[in-house]
C-alpha positions as CSV (number, residue, x, y, z in Angstrom):
1,X,-19.4,2.2,-6.3
2,X,-17.4,-0.8,-7.7
3,X,-18.9,-4.0,-8.9
4,X,-17.5,-6.6,-6.6
5,X,-14.8,-8.7,-8.4
6,X,-12.3,-10.8,-6.6
7,X,-8.7,-9.8,-7.1
8,X,-9.8,-6.4,-8.4
9,X,-7.2,-3.7,-8.1
10,X,-8.6,-0.2,-7.7
11,X,-6.3,1.8,-9.9
12,X,-8.4,4.9,-10.7
13,X,-8.8,6.1,-7.2
14,X,-5.5,6.1,-5.4
15,X,-5.6,6.9,-1.7
16,X,-3.2,9.2,0.2
17,X,-4.8,10.1,3.5
18,X,-7.6,8.0,4.9
19,X,-10.1,5.2,4.3
20,X,-12.9,3.8,6.4
21,X,-14.4,0.3,6.5
22,X,-17.9,-0.2,8.1
23,X,-19.8,-3.2,9.3
24,X,-23.5,-3.4,9.9
25,X,-26.3,-5.9,10.6
26,X,-29.8,-6.0,11.9
27,X,-29.9,-7.5,15.4
28,X,-33.6,-6.9,16.0
29,X,-34.8,-10.4,15.0
30,X,-32.1,-12.5,16.7
31,X,-28.9,-11.8,18.4
32,X,-25.7,-12.2,16.4
33,X,-22.3,-10.9,17.1
34,X,-20.2,-9.9,14.0
35,X,-16.7,-8.6,14.3
36,X,-14.3,-6.7,12.1
37,X,-10.5,-7.1,12.2
38,X,-7.5,-5.5,10.5
39,X,-4.1,-7.2,10.0
40,X,-1.1,-4.9,9.4
41,X,1.3,-6.9,7.2
42,X,4.9,-6.3,6.2
43,X,6.3,-6.6,2.6
44,X,6.4,-10.4,3.0
45,X,2.7,-10.6,4.0
46,X,3.6,-11.5,7.5
47,X,2.1,-10.3,10.8
48,X,5.2,-9.4,12.8
49,X,3.5,-9.2,16.2
50,X,0.1,-9.2,17.9
51,X,0.4,-5.4,18.2
52,X,-0.2,-5.4,14.4
53,X,-3.8,-6.6,14.9
54,X,-6.8,-4.4,15.4
55,X,-10.0,-6.1,16.7
56,X,-12.5,-6.2,19.5
57,X,-9.9,-6.5,22.3
58,X,-7.4,-4.2,20.8
59,X,-9.1,-1.2,19.2
60,X,-6.1,0.9,18.1
61,X,-2.7,0.5,16.6
62,X,0.2,3.0,16.1
63,X,-1.2,5.8,18.1
64,X,-4.5,5.9,16.4
65,X,-3.3,5.3,12.8
66,X,-5.9,2.5,12.9
67,X,-8.9,2.8,15.1
68,X,-11.9,0.5,15.5
69,X,-14.8,2.5,16.9
70,X,-16.4,-0.2,19.1
71,X,-17.3,-3.8,19.6
72,X,-21.0,-4.0,18.9
73,X,-22.1,-7.4,20.2
74,X,-25.8,-7.3,19.3
75,X,-26.3,-5.4,16.0
76,X,-28.3,-2.7,17.9
77,X,-28.5,0.6,16.1
78,X,-29.2,1.9,12.6
79,X,-26.6,1.9,9.8
80,X,-23.0,1.2,10.5
81,X,-22.5,-0.8,13.7
82,X,-18.7,-0.8,13.7
83,X,-16.3,1.5,11.9
84,X,-12.6,1.1,11.2
85,X,-10.7,4.3,10.5
86,X,-7.4,4.0,8.8
87,X,-5.1,7.1,8.6
88,X,-2.7,6.0,5.9
89,X,-0.3,8.9,6.3
90,X,0.3,7.9,10.0
91,X,1.3,4.3,9.3
92,X,5.0,3.4,9.7
93,X,7.1,2.5,6.7
94,X,7.2,-1.2,7.6
95,X,3.4,-1.6,7.2
96,X,2.9,-2.5,3.6
97,X,-0.7,-3.8,3.6
98,X,-3.8,-3.7,5.8
99,X,-6.0,-6.8,5.4
100,X,-9.7,-6.4,6.5
101,X,-11.7,-9.4,7.6
102,X,-15.1,-10.1,9.1
103,X,-16.2,-13.0,11.3
104,X,-19.4,-14.3,13.0
105,X,-18.4,-14.8,16.6
106,X,-19.0,-18.3,18.0
107,X,-20.7,-19.2,14.8
108,X,-21.2,-22.9,15.4
109,X,-23.2,-24.1,12.3
110,X,-24.4,-20.6,11.5
111,X,-23.2,-18.6,8.5
112,X,-23.7,-15.0,7.3
113,X,-26.9,-16.3,5.5
114,X,-28.5,-16.5,9.0
115,X,-27.8,-12.8,9.8
116,X,-30.4,-10.2,8.8
117,X,-29.1,-7.4,6.5
118,X,-25.4,-7.9,7.2
119,X,-23.1,-5.8,5.1
120,X,-19.6,-4.4,5.0
121,X,-18.5,-1.5,2.9
122,X,-15.3,0.5,2.2
123,X,-15.4,4.3,1.9
124,X,-12.8,6.7,0.6
125,X,-12.8,8.9,3.7
126,X,-11.3,11.8,1.6
127,X,-14.2,12.0,-0.9
128,X,-16.9,10.1,1.1
129,X,-17.4,7.8,-1.9
130,X,-18.5,4.3,-1.1
131,X,-16.0,2.2,-3.0
132,X,-17.4,-1.2,-2.5
133,X,-20.2,-2.9,-0.5
134,X,-20.7,-6.6,0.2
135,X,-24.0,-8.0,1.3
136,X,-22.7,-10.8,3.5
137,X,-25.8,-12.9,3.4
138,X,-25.6,-13.0,-0.4
139,X,-21.9,-12.7,-1.2
140,X,-20.7,-15.1,1.6
141,X,-23.9,-17.0,2.3
142,X,-22.1,-20.3,3.2
143,X,-19.2,-18.7,5.2
144,X,-18.9,-17.5,8.8
145,X,-15.8,-15.4,8.0
146,X,-14.6,-13.4,5.0
147,X,-11.5,-11.5,4.0
148,X,-13.0,-8.5,2.3
149,X,-9.8,-7.1,0.7
150,X,-6.8,-5.1,1.6
151,X,-5.3,-1.6,1.3
152,X,-1.7,-1.7,0.1
153,X,1.1,0.6,-0.8
154,X,1.4,1.7,-4.4
155,X,3.2,4.4,-6.3
156,X,1.8,7.7,-5.3
157,X,-0.2,6.5,-2.4
158,X,-2.3,3.4,-1.6
159,X,-4.7,1.2,-3.5
160,X,-7.4,-1.2,-2.7
161,X,-7.4,-4.8,-3.8
162,X,-10.8,-6.6,-3.3
163,X,-10.2,-10.2,-2.2
164,X,-13.8,-11.1,-1.4
165,X,-13.1,-14.6,-0.2
166,X,-14.7,-16.7,2.4
167,X,-12.4,-17.5,5.3
168,X,-12.1,-20.8,7.1
169,X,-11.8,-20.6,10.9
170,X,-11.9,-17.8,13.4
171,X,-9.7,-14.7,13.8
172,X,-7.0,-16.7,15.5
173,X,-6.9,-19.1,12.5
174,X,-6.6,-16.1,10.1
175,X,-3.7,-14.7,12.2
176,X,-1.9,-18.0,11.9
177,X,-2.3,-17.9,8.1
178,X,-0.2,-14.7,8.2
179,X,2.5,-16.3,10.4
180,X,1.5,-15.1,13.8
181,X,1.3,-18.0,16.2
182,X,2.2,-16.5,19.6
183,X,-0.5,-14.6,21.5
184,X,-0.9,-13.3,25.1
185,X,-3.1,-15.5,27.3
186,X,-6.8,-14.7,26.7
187,X,-6.0,-12.5,23.6
188,X,-9.1,-13.6,21.7
189,X,-11.4,-14.0,24.7
190,X,-14.4,-11.7,24.4
191,X,-14.7,-8.9,27.0
192,X,-17.6,-6.6,27.6
193,X,-18.6,-4.3,24.8
194,X,-15.9,-1.7,24.2
195,X,-15.8,1.8,22.7
196,X,-12.8,3.9,21.7
197,X,-12.5,7.5,20.7
198,X,-9.5,9.6,19.9
199,X,-9.1,13.3,18.9
200,X,-8.0,12.2,15.4
201,X,-11.4,10.5,14.8
202,X,-13.9,12.4,16.9
203,X,-15.3,14.4,14.1
204,X,-15.7,11.3,11.9
205,X,-18.0,9.6,14.5
206,X,-20.7,12.2,14.2
């Protein structure tokens, strides 16, 4: 597993097929709702449409090339509470980078420091190797959102760049940072907890 370094480019472990990001936290002591989001950017680091966003209200993109397993709103369960599966070979050519972010829903004055045992990790889904793991309460103790890093195209496949930076604002604010300013009405309004399965990912969820 990599030592966390901001701006680190993972060169020794190029990816060709798939990668997984996983988010988990302990909701037994108090109720917190953490969310994971993926932004599919073009070569200019721009979100071309809201269909290029995967999050709690839009669990898939590009026929399952990206799939968010569920929206866990309480932290109930052991281990990974939400999983994001990325099938790199299925992505269209105009997707150059997938940025992964985490946020504390309706955080108010709370930060990741207030959430028990919150973590996010990235796994090479081909080798099952855990590439990096962030302990959110330690690495982003003063933040309520974080851009973990991105998976970007590289010669011979894809590589991971670890950003590891605290984010200011909610998911909508992060979208706007990447040039997306128009959204359907209620796009970010939380709905009841959702789950999504597809034949591509069924085996990975067991």
